N, C-alpha and C positions, 0 to 999 in steps of 0.2 A: 748310932744314928740310923733311922729307918730309911729305906730306899726312896720313898716318896719325899721325905724331908730333904734328903741329899740332892735330889733332882731340883726341887724348889730352890735350894740354896744356889745351885749352879745357874739356874735361870736368872736369879737376882743378880749374881755376879756379872753375867753377860750383859744385863741391862745397864748396870752401872759402869761397865767398861767403855761404853760409847758416850763421848762427851755430849752434853746438852748443846742445842743450837746456840750459837753465839760464843762458845768456848773454842780455844785454839785446838786444832786437830793434829795429832802426830801422823795419822794416816787417813786417807779419805777416798770416797768414791764420788766422781763427778759424772753427771748426766749431760750429754750433748744432744740437743734436738735440732736437726738440720732439715729445713723444709724442701730441699732439693730432692729429686727422684733418684739420685745416685749418691754414692759415697762422696763426701766433699773432696773436690779435686785439689791437688797441691797448688799452692803451698799451705793450705789451711791447717790441717791437722798437724803436720810437722812443726809449723810455727807455734801452734798452741802447746804441744807437748814440750817443745824446747823452752818456752817461757815458764811452764810449770816446773820443769826439771831445774832450771836455773834458780828458781825460788824455793827449792827444797822438796818438790813432789815429783817422784820418778815413777812412771808407769811400770808395774810389775814388782816394785819394791814397797813403796808406801802409798801408791796411787792406783786406783782402778778407774777406767773410763768406760761408761755405758753410752755408746753412740746409737742413736736412732735416726733414720732418714726416711722420708716419705715416698717410698716406692710407688704407692698408689695415688700420689698427688696430695694436695692440701687437705682433702677430706680426711686423710689418715692421721693428721697431726694431733687431734684430740685423743685418739686411741694411744698414740705413742707417748704423749705427755702423761697419760694415765699410767702407762707401764713404768715410766721413770719415777713417778711419785710412789707407786706401790713398791718399787725397789728400795725406797727410803734412802735415796742418795743424799749426799751432804750438800750439794749445790747443783743447779741445773743451768747450763749455758744454752740459751735459745736464740736462734738467729732469724732476722726478718721482723716483720710486724705481727704476723698471725701466730707464729710458734710461741712467742712469749705470752700472748693472750691465752692460748690454749693451756699453757702451764699454769698461768695465774688462776684460771678457772678451776684447776684441780687442787691447788695448794695455796695456802696463805702462810705457811710456816717454813717450808724449804726455801732457802735463798735462791733467787733467780738472778742471773746475770744476762741481761738482754742486750743483744747487738742489733739495734733496731734502725730502720730507715728513718723514722721520725717518732722518737719515743714519747714526746709530749702529746702529739696528735693521737696516738693510740690510747691515751688515758692510762698507760701502765704506771706512770709516776705522777706525784703531785706537782713537782717542780724539778728543774735541773739541779738546783742546789740542795734541796731536801726531798729526795724521792719518796720517802714514806713507805710503809708496808714492807713487803719482802722482796722488792725488786730494785735493782740498780743496774748499771751497765754503761753502754756506749750508744750515742746517737751518731749516725753517719751523715746527718744533715742532708738527706737525699733530695728533698724539694729544692733547696738552694743549689745543690750540685747538678741536678737534672736541668735546671734552668741555665746554669753556667755552661753545661755541655752543649746546649743549643747554640750559644754564642760562639763557642770554640769551633763547632762544625761550620757555622756561617763564615767564620774567619778563614777556615781551611778551604772552603768551597764558596767563594763570594757570590757565585751565580745562582745558588739555590733559592727557590721561592716557596716550595711546599715540602714540609717535613712530616714523616710519619713517626709517631712515638709508640713503641711497643710498651704496653703497660700491664703489669700483673695486678689485678684488682684487690688481691689480698693485702697489698701494701697500703691501701687507703687512697684517698683522693688528693692528698696535699701535694704530691709530686705533680699530678696533672694540673692542678691549679697554678702552681708556680711556673710550670713549663708553658702553659697557655699565656700567662702574663708576659713571660720572656718573649714568646713568639710575637705577641702584639707589638712589643717594644722594638723588635727587630724587623717588623713588617714582613713576617713569615706566616703563611697559612700552616696550621697544625692539624693533623689527622691522628686522633688517638685510637689505637687498635688494641683490644684486650687479647692477652695471651697468658694462659695458665699452664699449658702442657704442650708436649712435642707435637701432638696431633693438630694443634691450633696454628702451627707456623706456616704451613703451605697456604692456607686460606688467608692468613694475615698478610703475606707478601703479595698474593693476588689482589687483595683489597687495596694495598698500598699502591700497586702499579695501576690498578683501575682508577684510583684517585689522583693519578698524575704526580705522585711524590717524586722528588729528586734528591732526597736525603733521609736518613734514618737515625733516630735517637732512641737507644735502648735504655729505658728507665731502670733505676736501681731495683733489684729484686734477687734474692737468693735463687728462686725458681728460674728466672730468666738467665741468671748467671750459669746455672746448670745446663741450660740449653745453648750456651754460647757457641759451641762448635757448629751446631746446625744453623744458628742465626748467621754466623760468619760465612758459611758456605752459601746460604741463600742470598745474602747481600752481594756476594761476588757473582753469583749466577745472574742476579737481576741488575748488576752493575750500579748498586746503590752505595754511595759513600755513607758510612755509618760511624757513630761514636758510641763508645761503651764505657762501663764503669771502671774496669780494672785494667792495669797495664798488661796482665797476662793475656787479655783478649787481643791486644796488639801483637804480642809474641806469637799468637795463634793465627794471625793473618788479618785481624781487624784493622781498619784504617786509623782510628784515633781512640784514645781513652783519656779521661780526666777524672781523677778521684783519689781517695786515700791509697796508701800502700796496703795491699791485701795482707802481706806478711806482718807488717807492723800492727794492723788492726787485730788480727787473731792473737798476736803476742800480747797486745794491750788487754784483750778480753781475758787471757790467761792470768795476767797480773791482777786484774780486778777480782777474778775468782779466788786467787790465793789470799787476797785481803779478807775475803769472806771466810775462807777456811781457817784463817788465823784469828777469827773472832769478831771482826768488825761487822756491825749490823748493816744490811743493805740500806735500811732507811737513813743511815747516817753517811752513806758514801755518795758524794755528788756524782751526777752523770758526767762522764767524760766524753770528749770529742776527739776525732783524729788530729794528729799533730802535724801531718805532712800531706800535701796533695801533689800528684804527679801528672804531667802531661806527656803522653807518649804518642809517637807517630810511626806508622809502618811505611817506609819510603817505597818499598816494592809494590805494596798495594796501591799507593798513590799513583805510581807509574802505570800500573795495570789499568787503573780507572781513567788515566789521562789527566790527572789533577796535578798542576804545577805546585811545587812546594813554596808557599808564601813566606817571604823573609820574616815577616812579623811573627808568624807562628813558630818558625824555626828558632828564633831568638828565645822564646819562652819555653821551648820543649826541654823536658828533663832527659828524654831518651828518644833517639831516632833509630828504629830497627831497620836494617838493610835486608 
């Protein structure tokens, strides 16, 4: 056999060694596109890798993970999505609303598992029961939960009358609409303030204070979650009672949180990814929702702000952090 023929044969063997899309994979490479400006803070990646390992995919053995995060902000997501597509990964997990859209613009063949704030409103899927195309995943139901958080904040601090909502515009307008509707029903004035990056925060809090707000609702967003440490510190500095998306924000000093379990959510995303790796088409995988919601309160922060612990909210709390 001549050298050229031998090389061609090897190339053909390598091509056939990789299963076609939709076939079960013995080993895989998963892309993870995170819209935050820093590496995803725990418990995110540990929860994801544990779920994958428990279902037969262990990093360093039969699994490789290609993680990309947007150090330069949301404008970098399209470039990072392109990198993952060019790497020809077997599936891509994309978080938030903008990141999955950026991946969808780059590929209609690589399976996408989107963990989206409002997956229907983004147009990523045709319906929750039959997503269609190459996208499936989770919807966090952020519009409904952002509105619910406003009611929880009002219950914790009955005297508030004007609330600022920090909003990442890359998540779309549905959260704002639902929260504005909730504010009207609670007889609260709502001031919506756009925040996309760390540099926006100082001005955002100045704007809130100038507007006479006496409470803060941090709307759901991976980017805002990445800025939680700065937001918590500024809320304490301005003595603003604030409610957040994740329990971990309460552990870090935030007053209140209401939302899904962050650990459970990332593990659920890993479980969906494994279904795709085992050959189920994303078009046939119904969109999932979180299975549990948690209310957490930081008692020390409440005392620092001079807020009495309301018996009604204590009864419903899943965790009170001292």
